[in-house]
C-alpha positions in Angstrom: 12.7 -33.5 30.4 16.1 -33.0 32.0 16.1 -30.2 34.6 19.0 -28.6 33.0 17.1 -27.8 29.9 14.2 -25.9 31.6 16.3 -22.8 32.0 17.3 -22.7 28.4 13.7 -23.4 27.1 12.2 -20.9 29.6 14.0 -17.8 28.1 16.1 -16.5 25.2 19.5 -16.6 26.8 21.2 -14.5 24.2 23.3 -11.3 25.2 24.5 -9.9 21.7 27.5 -7.9 21.2 26.2 -4.3 20.8 29.0 -3.6 18.2 27.9 -4.7 14.6 31.4 -4.0 12.9 34.2 -1.6 12.7 35.2 0.9 10.2 38.7 1.1 10.9 39.0 2.1 14.7 35.5 3.5 14.6 32.9 1.0 16.1 29.5 0.8 14.5 26.6 -0.1 17.0 23.8 -2.2 16.2 21.6 0.4 17.8 22.5 3.0 15.1 22.1 0.2 12.3 18.6 -0.8 13.6 17.6 3.1 13.5 19.2 3.5 10.0 17.5 0.3 8.7 14.1 1.9 10.2 14.6 5.3 8.7 15.2 3.7 5.1 12.0 1.5 5.5 10.2 4.5 7.0 11.2 6.6 3.9 10.1 3.9 1.6 6.5 3.8 3.1 6.1 7.5 3.3 7.2 8.1 -0.5 4.8 5.4 -1.5 2.0 6.9 0.4 2.7 10.4 -0.8 2.8 9.2 -4.4 -0.5 7.2 -3.8 -2.2 10.2 -2.3 -1.2 12.7 -5.0 1.4 14.6 -3.0 5.0 15.6 -4.3 7.0 12.5 -3.1 10.4 14.3 -4.0 9.8 16.5 -0.9 10.4 13.4 1.3 14.2 13.3 0.4 15.0 16.5 2.2 12.1 16.6 4.7 13.0 13.1 6.2 16.6 14.3 7.1 15.4 17.5 8.8 12.6 15.9 10.7 14.7 13.0 11.6 17.6 15.1 12.8 15.1 17.0 15.1 13.5 13.8 16.4 16.9 12.3 17.3 17.7 15.6 19.3 14.5 15.6 21.1 14.4 11.7 21.8 17.8 12.0 23.0 17.1 14.8 25.4 13.8 13.0 26.7 16.0 9.9 27.4 18.5 11.7 29.3 16.1 13.4 31.7 14.2 10.2 32.2 17.4 8.3 32.8 19.6 11.1 34.5 21.1 8.6 36.9 22.9 7.0 33.9 24.5 10.3 33.0 24.9 12.6 36.0 28.4 11.2 37.0 29.6 11.4 33.3 27.6 13.9 31.2 30.1 13.4 28.2 28.1 10.1 27.8 25.3 12.1 26.5 27.0 13.2 23.5 29.3 10.4 22.7 28.4 7.0 21.1 26.7 4.5 21.2 23.8 6.8 22.3 22.1 4.0 24.1 18.5 5.5 24.4 16.0 7.5 22.9 12.8 8.8 24.3 9.9 8.4 21.6 7.8 11.3 23.2 10.7 13.6 22.9 11.2 12.7 19.3 7.6 13.1 18.6 7.4 16.6 19.8 10.4 18.1 18.2 9.8 15.9 15.1 6.2 17.3 14.6 7.5 20.7 15.4 10.3 20.5 12.7 7.8 18.8 10.2 5.2 21.8 10.7 8.0 24.3 10.2 9.2 23.0 7.0 5.6 22.4 5.6 5.0 26.0 6.3 8.1 27.1 4.6 7.2 24.7 1.6 3.6 25.9 1.5 2.7 22.3 1.8 -0.6 21.0 3.7 0.8 19.8 7.1 -2.1 17.4 7.9 -2.3 15.6 4.8 1.5 15.0 5.0 0.8 14.0 8.8 -1.4 11.3 7.5 1.3 10.1 5.0 3.9 10.1 7.9 2.1 8.4 10.6 2.6 4.9 9.2 6.2 5.4 8.5 6.5 6.3 12.2 5.3 2.9 13.2 7.6 1.3 10.9 10.5 3.3 12.3 9.5 2.2 15.8 9.1 -1.5 14.8 12.6 -1.8 13.4 14.5 0.7 15.6 13.4 -0.8 18.9 15.6 -3.7 18.1 18.4 -1.5 18.8 17.3 -1.8 22.6 17.9 -5.4 22.4 21.6 -5.2 21.3 22.1 -2.7 24.1 20.3 -4.7 26.6 18.0 -2.1 27.8 14.2 -1.4 27.7 13.4 -4.5 29.5 10.8 -5.1 32.6 10.9 -7.2 35.7 11.9 -10.9 35.7 9.4 -13.2 34.0 8.9 -17.1 33.5 7.4 -16.5 30.0 9.3 -18.3 27.0 10.3 -15.1 25.4 11.9 -13.7 28.4 15.4 -12.4 27.6 18.8 -12.5 29.4 20.3 -9.4 30.9 23.7 -9.6 32.0 24.9 -8.1 35.3 26.7 -5.2 34.2 23.4 -3.9 32.4 21.1 -4.2 35.4 21.5 -0.8 36.6 19.0 0.9 38.7 18.7 4.2 40.9 22.1 5.5 42.1 24.0 3.0 40.2 22.6 0.2 42.4 21.5 -3.0 40.4 17.8 -3.4 40.4 17.8 -7.1 40.1 21.2 -8.2 41.3 22.6 -11.4 39.8 23.2 -12.4 43.4 19.5 -12.6 43.8 18.5 -13.2 40.1 20.9 -15.5 38.5 22.0 -14.7 35.0 21.8 -18.3 33.9 18.2 -18.8 35.2 16.5 -15.3 35.1 14.6 -13.8 32.1 13.3 -10.4 31.8 10.1 -8.9 30.3 11.1 -7.6 26.7 9.5 -4.4 26.8 11.2 -3.6 23.5 9.8 -6.6 21.7 6.3 -5.5 22.7 6.7 -1.9 21.3 8.3 -3.4 18.2 5.3 -5.7 17.6 2.8 -2.7 18.5 4.6 -0.8 15.6 4.1 -3.6 13.1 0.5 -3.9 13.9 -0.1 0.0 14.0 1.4 0.4 10.6 -0.6 -2.2 8.9 -3.6 -0.9 10.5 -3.2 2.7 9.4 -2.4 1.6 5.8 -5.6 -0.7 5.8 -7.6 2.4 7.3 -6.2 4.7 4.6 -7.3 2.3 1.9 -10.7 1.3 3.4 -11.9 4.7 4.6 -9.3 7.1 3.4 -11.6 9.1 1.0 -14.1 9.9 3.6 -11.4 10.8 6.3 -10.3 14.2 7.1 -6.8 15.1 6.7 -5.0 14.5 10.1 -7.1 11.7 11.3 -4.5 9.1 10.8 -1.9 11.0 13.0 -4.6 11.2 15.6 -5.1 7.7 15.6 -1.4 7.1 15.6 -1.2 9.2 18.9 -4.0 7.4 20.4 -2.4 3.9 19.5 1.0 4.8 20.8 -0.3 6.5 24.1 -2.3 3.5 25.0 0.7 1.0 24.3 3.2 3.4 26.2 0.9 3.7 29.2 0.5 -0.1 29.4 4.3 -0.7 29.0 5.2 1.9 31.9 3.3 -0.6 34.4 6.3 -2.7 33.9 9.2 -0.2 34.3 10.6 1.0 37.5 13.2 3.7 38.3 11.9 6.0 35.5 11.3 9.6 35.3 8.3 10.6 37.5 6.3 13.7 38.6 4.8 13.6 42.0 5.5 9.8 42.2 3.7 9.2 38.8 5.8 8.2 35.7 6.0 11.1 33.4 5.3 8.9 30.3 1.9 7.7 32.0 0.9 11.3 32.4 2.0 12.4 28.9 0.2 9.2 27.4 -3.1 10.0 29.3 -3.0 13.7 28.0 -2.1 12.6 24.3 -4.9 9.8 24.2 -7.7 11.9 25.8 -6.9 15.1 23.7 -6.4 13.0 20.4 -9.7 11.1 20.9 -11.5 14.3 21.8 -10.3 16.1 18.5 -11.0 13.0 16.5 -14.7 12.6 17.9 -15.0 16.6 17.4 -13.9 16.5 13.9 -16.5 13.8 12.9 -19.3 15.0 15.0 -22.8 14.9 13.5 -23.2 17.8 10.9 -19.6 18.7 10.7 -18.4 20.2 7.4 -14.8 19.5 6.2 -13.0 18.6 3.2 -12.2 15.0 2.9 -9.2 13.4 1.6 -11.1 12.5 -1.6 -10.2 9.5 -4.0 -6.5 9.4 -4.8 -5.3 10.4 -8.3 -4.8 7.7 -10.7 -1.0 7.0 -11.1 0.6 7.8 -14.3 1.5 4.3 -15.1 -2.2 3.1 -14.8 -3.0 5.9 -17.4 -0.7 4.6 -19.8 -1.9 1.2 -19.2 -5.6 2.3 -20.1 -4.0 4.2 -23.1 -2.5 0.9 -24.4 -5.7 -1.1 -23.7 -7.6 1.4 -25.9 -4.9 1.1 -28.7 -5.3 -2.7 -28.4 -9.1 -2.4 -28.4 -9.1 -0.3 -31.6 -6.7 -2.7 -33.4 -9.5 -5.4 -34.1 -11.9 -2.6 -35.3 -9.6 -1.0 -37.8 -8.7 -4.7 -39.0 -12.4 -5.2 -39.7 -12.8 -1.9 -41.6 -9.8 -2.8 -43.7 -11.2 -6.3 -44.4 -14.5 -4.6 -45.5 -12.8 -2.3 -47.6 -10.9 -5.0 -49.3 -14.1 -7.0 -50.0 -15.9 -3.9 -51.5 -13.0 -3.1 -53.7 -13.7 -5.4 -56.7 -17.3 -4.3 -56.8 -16.4 -0.7 -56.8 -13.9 -1.3 -59.6 -16.6 -3.1 -61.8 -18.8 -0.2 -61.5 -15.9 2.0 -62.6 -15.3 -0.3 -65.4 -18.9 -0.1 -66.6 -18.6 3.7 -66.7 -15.3 3.9 -68.0 -14.5 0.7 -69.7 -11.2 -1.1 -69.7 -8.3 0.4 -67.9 -6.8 2.7 -70.4 -10.2 2.3 -72.5 -13.6 4.3 -72.7 -16.9 3.4 -71.7 -20.1 2.6 -73.9 -21.6 6.2 -73.6 -17.9 7.7 -74.9 -18.3 5.1 -77.8 -21.9 6.5 -78.8 -20.6 9.9 -78.7 -17.7 9.0 -81.0 -20.0 7.5 -83.4 -22.2 10.5 -83.5 -19.1 12.7 -84.0 -17.8 10.5 -86.7 -21.0 10.6 -88.5 -21.3 14.4 -88.5 -18.0 14.6 -89.8 -18.5 12.1 -92.5 -21.9 14.2 -93.5 -19.8 17.4 -93.8 -17.3 15.7 -95.8 -19.9 14.5 -98.2 -21.5 18.0 -98.5 -18.1 19.4 -99.3 -17.5 16.7 -102.0 -20.9 17.5 -103.7 -20.1 21.1 -103.7 -16.9 20.7 -105.5 -18.5 18.5 -108.2 -21.1 21.0 -108.7 
């Protein structure tokens, strides 16, 4: 194999344009497009799950906007703190497009608080809605993380894996504006970087499928809120692992803050899940989901179809019994428009009596 082909086959040598298209003079970034698609897909999953579990799916229309806005604000704030070196010299970059970066933990915190608030206002069961939303969060993450690919961010150290991605020199920014892996030491043409965004995206796909499968396999026996706790445990474990690849991120006493948060979230969620399902615990399970209306209508149609043969048989029996009953009626009443034998005998008796009276009258007159 020619040596020149090795760098091409050993990495994905693509550095995409972060701008998807322009609306007049306004650029539309792929980062926003990916998160918009992710939000739409999340809406579809949440609405379907709400309908399947007997919740008012119409509430998702307004609720998802409020929660998404709160999650966006919290995620942005977390990212800015995490990557403060990128913004300290130009704070306006925090508020101006392309908003290159969101911290998932910040979005989870503010989004959960917003969801709890609107559920309380709307008098809705928070924990049941939390289970419906949890798979949608994974879907949002799986699609939205591709925005990091177009912005050339959320990557790890250099790697020789075939799915390593190229990062141009301008995006290799580390602490104090100094490139962490400068092109002078890590040439652009031959250096691939660990695609952490891809790992998180795959994790989101697997997580969504797993939660949806669990909801259908064991959902009726689960306690409301279990799926949300499983989401927290899953994401915390994945995030803890991904933090081992990152450098120059937000730390607390030398320990990455995301690792500390992930450890706390994982342990707390696991303890809560175990406590809720301890032996002898009494709680109200989800129960079987209600039968959708369309299935009820299908059952009604099946019943109508099943009744039609029975009615046809009854009509056929009535048709076969018809001539017999007509003959019996003919015996009693004679032909159509005529009189039966009993009526004829009565007429004969009446005629005889009338004839006798006439003879007596005639005899009396003669005498």
